[in-house]
C-alpha positions in Angstrom: -55.3 -8.8 -75.1 -58.3 -8.5 -72.7 -60.5 -5.5 -72.6 -59.2 -3.9 -69.4 -55.7 -3.9 -70.9 -57.0 -2.2 -74.0 -58.6 0.6 -72.0 -55.3 1.1 -70.2 -53.8 2.0 -73.6 -56.6 4.1 -75.0 -55.4 7.4 -73.5 -51.8 6.7 -74.3 -52.3 5.6 -77.8 -54.6 8.6 -78.5 -51.5 10.7 -78.2 -49.7 8.9 -80.9 -50.9 11.1 -83.8 -50.2 14.3 -82.0 -46.7 14.0 -80.8 -43.7 14.6 -82.9 -40.5 12.5 -82.8 -37.8 13.8 -80.5 -34.3 12.7 -79.5 -34.8 11.6 -75.9 -32.3 9.4 -74.1 -33.7 5.9 -73.6 -33.8 6.4 -69.9 -36.2 9.3 -70.4 -38.8 7.3 -72.3 -42.0 6.7 -70.3 -43.3 3.3 -71.2 -46.9 4.2 -70.1 -47.0 7.2 -72.5 -45.5 5.9 -75.8 -44.7 8.2 -78.7 -45.3 5.2 -81.0 -47.2 2.0 -80.8 -47.7 -1.2 -82.9 -50.8 -1.8 -85.0 -52.0 -4.5 -82.7 -52.3 -1.9 -79.9 -53.6 1.0 -82.0 -56.4 -1.1 -83.7 -58.2 -2.2 -80.5 -57.8 1.2 -79.0 -59.5 2.8 -82.0 -62.3 0.2 -81.8 -62.9 0.8 -78.2 -62.8 4.6 -78.7 -65.3 4.5 -81.5 -67.6 2.3 -79.4 -67.5 5.0 -76.7 -68.3 7.6 -79.3 -71.3 5.7 -80.6 -72.5 4.9 -77.0 -71.5 8.3 -75.8 -72.2 11.9 -76.9 -73.0 10.9 -80.5 -75.6 8.3 -79.5 -77.1 10.3 -76.6 -77.5 13.6 -78.5 -79.0 12.0 -81.6 -81.4 9.8 -79.6 -82.6 12.7 -77.5 -83.4 14.5 -80.8 -85.3 11.5 -82.1 -87.1 11.1 -78.7 -85.9 7.6 -78.0 -84.4 9.4 -74.9 -85.4 12.5 -73.1 -82.9 15.0 -71.7 -84.1 16.0 -68.2 -81.1 17.8 -66.8 -78.3 20.2 -67.7 -77.2 20.3 -71.3 -79.3 17.3 -72.3 -82.5 19.1 -71.3 -81.5 22.0 -73.5 -80.6 19.7 -76.4 -84.0 18.1 -76.1 -85.4 21.6 -76.7 -83.4 21.8 -79.9 -80.5 24.0 -78.7 -77.1 22.5 -79.3 -74.2 24.8 -78.9 -70.5 24.7 -79.9 -69.3 23.6 -76.5 -71.7 20.6 -76.4 -69.9 19.0 -79.4 -66.4 20.2 -78.6 -65.2 17.0 -76.9 -67.0 14.8 -79.4 -65.1 16.4 -82.2 -61.7 17.4 -80.7 -61.0 14.6 -78.3 -63.1 11.7 -79.7 -63.8 11.4 -83.4 -60.8 13.1 -84.9 -58.2 11.5 -82.6 -59.8 8.1 -83.1 -59.8 8.6 -86.9 -56.2 9.8 -86.7 -55.2 6.5 -84.9 -57.1 4.5 -87.5 -55.2 6.4 -90.3 -52.0 5.5 -88.4 -52.9 1.8 -88.5 -53.4 2.1 -92.3 -50.1 3.8 -92.8 -48.1 1.4 -90.5 -49.8 -1.7 -92.0 -49.2 -0.5 -95.5 -45.5 0.2 -94.8 -45.0 -3.3 -93.2 -47.0 -5.2 -95.8 -50.0 -6.1 -93.7 -53.0 -5.5 -95.9 -55.4 -7.4 -93.6 -54.8 -4.8 -90.9 -55.1 -1.8 -93.3 -58.2 -3.4 -94.7 -59.9 -3.5 -91.3 -58.8 0.0 -90.6 -60.1 1.4 -93.8 -63.6 -0.1 -93.2 -63.5 1.4 -89.7 -62.3 4.8 -91.0 -65.1 4.8 -93.6 -67.6 4.3 -90.9 -66.1 6.9 -88.6 -65.9 9.7 -91.2 -69.4 8.6 -92.4 -71.0 9.3 -89.0 -69.0 12.5 -88.7 -70.1 14.0 -92.0 -73.7 12.9 -91.3 -73.6 14.8 -88.1 -72.0 18.0 -89.4 -72.1 18.1 -93.2 -68.8 19.4 -94.6 -65.9 18.4 -92.4 -62.1 18.1 -92.7 -60.9 14.9 -94.3 -58.5 15.2 -97.2 -56.1 17.5 -95.2 -56.9 16.0 -91.8 -54.6 13.7 -89.8 -51.4 15.5 -90.7 -50.4 16.4 -87.2 -48.1 19.4 -86.8 -47.7 19.6 -90.6 -51.2 21.1 -91.0 -53.1 22.5 -88.0 -55.7 24.2 -90.3 -57.2 21.6 -92.6 -59.8 22.6 -95.2 -63.4 21.3 -95.0 -64.3 18.9 -97.7 -67.8 19.0 -99.2 -70.0 16.2 -97.9 -70.6 15.0 -101.5 -66.8 14.4 -101.8 -66.6 12.7 -98.5 -69.3 10.3 -99.5 -67.2 9.4 -102.5 -64.2 8.9 -100.1 -66.3 6.6 -97.9 -67.1 4.3 -100.9 -63.4 4.4 -102.0 -62.2 3.4 -98.5 -64.6 0.6 -98.4 -63.6 -0.7 -101.8 -60.0 -0.5 -100.9 -60.7 -2.2 -97.6 -62.5 -5.1 -99.3 -59.6 -5.6 -101.7 -57.0 -5.6 -98.9 -59.0 -7.9 -96.7 -59.1 -10.4 -99.7 -55.3 -10.3 -100.1 -53.7 -13.7 -100.2 -50.6 -12.6 -98.3 -50.3 -10.4 -95.3 -47.2 -10.0 -93.1 -49.6 -9.9 -90.1 -53.3 -10.3 -89.6 -55.6 -9.2 -86.8 -56.4 -11.8 -84.2 -57.6 -11.4 -80.6 -56.6 -7.7 -80.8 -59.6 -7.3 -83.1 -62.3 -6.7 -80.5 -65.2 -6.8 -82.9 -64.6 -9.9 -85.0 -61.5 -11.6 -83.5 -59.7 -11.4 -86.8 -62.5 -13.0 -88.9 -61.8 -11.3 -92.3 -64.8 -12.8 -94.0 -67.1 -10.9 -91.6 -65.1 -7.7 -92.1 -65.7 -8.0 -95.8 -69.5 -8.5 -95.2 -69.4 -5.5 -92.9 -67.8 -3.4 -95.6 -70.4 -4.3 -98.1 -73.2 -3.6 -95.6 -71.7 -0.2 -94.9 -71.6 0.5 -98.6 -75.3 -0.2 -98.7 -75.9 2.1 -95.8 -74.1 5.1 -97.3 -75.7 4.5 -100.8 -79.1 4.3 -99.1 -78.5 7.7 -97.4 -78.7 9.2 -100.9 -82.3 8.4 -101.2 -83.2 12.1 -101.8 -80.2 12.8 -104.0 -80.8 10.0 -106.6 -83.7 7.7 -105.5 -83.3 5.1 -108.2 -79.5 4.8 -108.4 -79.0 4.9 -104.6 -81.5 2.0 -104.3 -79.8 0.0 -107.0 -76.4 0.5 -105.6 -77.5 -0.4 -102.1 -79.1 -3.6 -103.2 -76.0 -4.6 -105.2 -73.8 -4.1 -102.2 -76.1 -6.1 -100.0 -75.6 -9.1 -102.3 -72.3 -9.5 -100.4 -73.3 -8.2 -97.1 -74.6 -9.7 -93.8 -76.7 -12.8 -94.0 -77.7 -13.3 -90.4 -77.4 -11.9 -86.9 -74.2 -13.9 -86.5 -72.6 -11.3 -88.7 -73.5 -8.4 -86.5 -70.6 -6.1 -85.7 -70.8 -5.5 -81.9 -68.4 -4.1 -79.5 -68.7 -6.0 -76.2 -67.9 -4.4 -72.9 -66.8 -6.1 -69.7 -68.3 -6.7 -66.2 -65.9 -4.4 -64.2 -66.1 -0.7 -63.8 -63.0 -0.2 -65.9 -64.6 -2.1 -68.8 -68.1 -0.6 -68.5 -70.5 0.2 -71.3 -70.6 4.0 -71.9 -74.4 4.3 -71.4 -74.0 2.5 -68.1 -71.2 4.8 -67.0 -73.1 7.9 -68.0 -76.3 6.9 -66.2 -74.3 6.0 -63.1 -72.4 9.3 -63.1 -74.9 11.8 -64.5 -78.5 10.7 -64.8 -79.4 13.6 -67.1 -81.2 11.3 -69.6 -84.2 9.0 -69.2 -86.4 7.2 -71.7 -88.4 9.3 -74.1 -92.2 9.3 -73.9 -92.7 8.9 -77.7 -90.5 5.8 -77.8 -91.9 4.2 -74.7 -95.5 4.8 -75.8 -94.8 3.4 -79.2 -93.4 0.2 -77.7 -96.4 -0.1 -75.3 -98.9 0.5 -78.1 -97.4 -2.4 -80.1 -97.1 -4.7 -77.1 -93.4 -4.9 -78.1 -91.6 -7.7 -76.3 -88.4 -5.6 -76.3 -90.0 -3.1 -73.9 -88.4 -4.5 -70.7 -85.1 -4.9 -72.4 -85.0 -1.3 -73.7 -86.8 0.4 -70.7 -86.5 -0.1 -67.0 -89.6 0.3 -64.8 -90.2 3.7 -63.3 -92.3 2.2 -60.5 -94.8 -0.6 -59.9 -98.6 -0.5 -59.6 -100.7 -1.8 -56.7 -100.4 -5.4 -58.0 -96.6 -5.1 -58.4 -96.6 -4.8 -62.2 -93.9 -2.6 -63.7 -94.8 0.9 -64.8 -93.0 2.1 -67.9 -93.2 5.9 -68.4 -91.1 8.1 -70.7 -90.4 11.8 -70.1 -92.0 14.4 -72.3 -89.5 15.9 -74.8 -88.3 19.2 -73.6 -89.6 18.9 -70.0 -87.6 18.2 -66.9 -89.7 15.4 -65.4 -89.3 11.8 -64.2 -89.1 9.0 -66.7 -88.0 5.4 -66.8 -84.3 4.7 -66.9 -82.7 2.9 -69.8 -83.3 -0.8 -69.7 -80.8 -3.6 -69.2 -80.1 -4.4 -72.9 -78.1 -1.3 -73.7 -77.4 0.2 -70.3 -76.0 -2.7 -68.3 -72.3 -2.7 -67.3 -71.5 -5.2 -70.0 -74.0 -4.2 -72.7 -72.9 -4.3 -76.3 -72.7 -1.2 -78.6 -73.9 -2.2 -82.1 -71.8 -0.9 -85.0 -73.7 -2.3 -87.9 -76.2 -5.2 -88.0 -78.0 -7.7 -90.1 -81.4 -6.2 -89.3 -80.2 -2.8 -90.4 -79.2 -4.4 -93.7 -82.6 -6.0 -94.2 -84.4 -2.6 -93.4 -82.1 -1.0 -96.1 -83.1 -3.8 -98.5 -86.7 -3.2 -97.8 -86.5 0.6 -98.3 -84.4 0.3 -101.4 -86.8 -2.2 -103.0 -89.8 -0.1 -102.2 -88.2 2.9 -103.9 -87.7 0.8 -107.0 -91.3 -0.4 -107.0 -90.3 -4.0 -106.0 -93.0 -4.2 -103.3 -93.1 -7.9 -102.8 -89.3 -8.0 -102.3 -89.6 -5.0 -100.0 -92.2 -6.8 -97.9 -90.2 -9.9 -97.6 -87.0 -8.0 -96.5 -89.1 -5.9 -94.0 -90.6 -9.0 -92.4 -87.2 -10.6 -92.0 -85.7 -7.3 -90.6 -88.3 -7.2 -87.8 -87.8 -10.9 -87.0 -84.0 -10.4 -86.9 -84.3 -7.3 -84.7 -86.5 -9.1 -82.2 -84.2 -12.1 -82.1 -81.1 -10.0 -81.6 -82.6 -8.5 -78.4 -84.8 -11.2 -76.9 -83.2 -14.3 -78.4 -86.5 -15.4 -79.9 -89.1 -14.2 -82.4 -92.5 -13.4 -80.8 -94.9 -15.0 -83.3 -97.9 -12.9 -82.1 -95.8 -9.7 -82.6 -94.6 -10.8 -86.0 -98.2 -11.7 -87.1 -99.3 -8.2 -86.1 -96.3 -6.2 -87.2 -94.2 -8.2 -89.7 -96.7 -9.9 -92.0 -96.4 -7.2 -94.8 -97.3 -8.0 -98.3 -96.8 -6.3 -101.6 -100.1 -4.6 -101.1 -99.6 -3.4 -97.6 -95.9 -2.5 -97.3 -95.2 1.2 -96.8 -92.2 3.5 -96.1 -93.8 4.6 -92.8 -94.1 0.9 -91.8 -90.4 0.2 -92.6 -89.0 3.3 -91.0 -91.1 3.0 -87.8 -89.9 -0.5 -87.1 -86.3 0.5 -88.1 -86.6 3.4 -85.6 -87.3 0.9 -82.9 -84.5 -1.4 -83.9 -81.9 1.3 -84.2 -82.4 2.6 -80.7 -79.1 4.1 -79.4 -77.7 4.5 -83.0 -77.2 7.8 -84.9 -78.8 6.1 -87.9 -82.2 6.8 -86.4 -81.6 10.6 -86.6 -80.2 10.2 -90.1 -83.3 8.2 -91.2 -85.7 10.7 -89.6 -84.0 13.6 -91.5 -84.2 11.6 -94.8 -87.8 10.3 -94.5 -89.7 12.2 -91.8 -90.7 8.9 -90.2 -91.8 8.1 -87.6 -93.8 11.3 -87.1 -92.5 12.6 -83.7 -94.1 15.6 -82.2 -92.2 18.9 -81.7 -90.5 19.0 -78.3 -92.2 21.3 -75.7 -90.4 24.5 -74.9 -88.5 24.3 -78.2 -85.8 27.0 -78.4 -85.4 26.8 -82.2 -85.9 24.5 -85.2 -85.4 20.8 -85.1 -81.6 20.2 -85.5 -80.7 18.9 -88.8 -76.9 19.0 -88.1 -74.6 19.7 -85.2 -72.9 23.1 -84.9 -69.2 23.3 -85.5 -67.3 23.0 -82.3 -65.7 25.8 -80.3 -62.2 24.5 -81.0 -62.7 24.9 -84.7 -63.9 28.5 -84.3 -60.9 29.3 -82.2 -58.3 27.3 -84.1 -59.5 26.9 -87.7 -62.0 29.7 -88.2 -60.7 30.6 -91.7 -61.8 27.2 -93.0 -65.2 26.7 -91.3 -68.0 26.8 -93.9 -70.1 29.9 -94.0 -73.7 30.4 -95.1 -76.4 27.9 -94.5 -74.7 25.8 -91.8 -76.9 26.5 -88.8 -78.4 23.6 -86.8 -81.7 24.0 -88.7 -80.0 23.9 -92.1 -80.0 20.5 -93.9 -76.8 18.6 -94.9 -76.1 17.9 -98.5 -78.1 14.7 -98.8 -81.1 16.0 -96.9 -83.2 17.5 -99.6 -86.9 18.4 -99.4 
């Protein structure tokens, strides 16, 4: 099924988890609004939906906070000043993340019932990633009682510590099911990320295990590092393994950043990020950043907007903001940065340096198609005696542009050292506020106490 056909089904399939069965006459069934759908339709719909989330509110909000981007209008300007309110995240929670997770859960249930572990394995890896980014953004969230439709409109909130256990369990189960020798059906072209390549899904699952172990660097520095490194033994081995969602070249198949910039224009490039790229003579600059203007000689001028200020800045560049730009889900270079950080925590400095150097090389090649040797000599020639956490996290910050992981990493490590936004309206946000819909519909279960935007989530410990 081609991409534009998938998008036609997204809205319809999103309703599947929310409608109850009813005895309608066959002539009253609307084929464009099904009450049920097959796994080969629900799976790509969930994948497309999650790509829109990562390239939509989740990616934009988090990257405004990390000053990769700058909000210069309407709600994004206020978010850049550290004020996020319950209505800003309402759509992200109520109409994006939870419906998409519900559809993924539906794939698991249907695939299990029909004896298709390859489908349920893919869906469990996806669900682990989805609930992972959700809990990283909010902390305690509904999970164990979620996705029950009209049987439970008021799910409890599970502690983030428990959800992290659930993430690892889902990934372990997904790996086992992906390795099943028999499956009634298996994903094929309906898998819009890997085209049914189960080996790559297994590698993705192990790499995600490493990501979520590594997030616990403040909870248990040694064990989290050991577990991350163990998982990476079976994870990604090159950029060919990268999990990317590819968009099309028509307006109905467009990348979400492209759509937002065409329709809104409230976000431009952030000054901190642009100046960092310029200071390093980074070859990714013209890929990540579009020129704001040209000088007298016709050379492009790249300028970011100051965080918290409504001013002009360069638009997003072509790599992530073209109509057919990809949205990365998880990548080889992220895996190598995790390997570098985990080894550094264990005192394995030589191994950390080697992984770091490879991470920078892979990140460059993924964007520009080649490794700039001058840049690598300057920025990716670390040794056991020179490698540092700041070095690792600064280059990872560049590589993870558009991804919520940059916000997670900043909260965990404090690197790179970005300046407080001008006109700040409160403390730097360490989590999102719970949405308005939860206050109105599930208030009895919303956690109380230290859950303001300036309060750290469970794994974020000083």
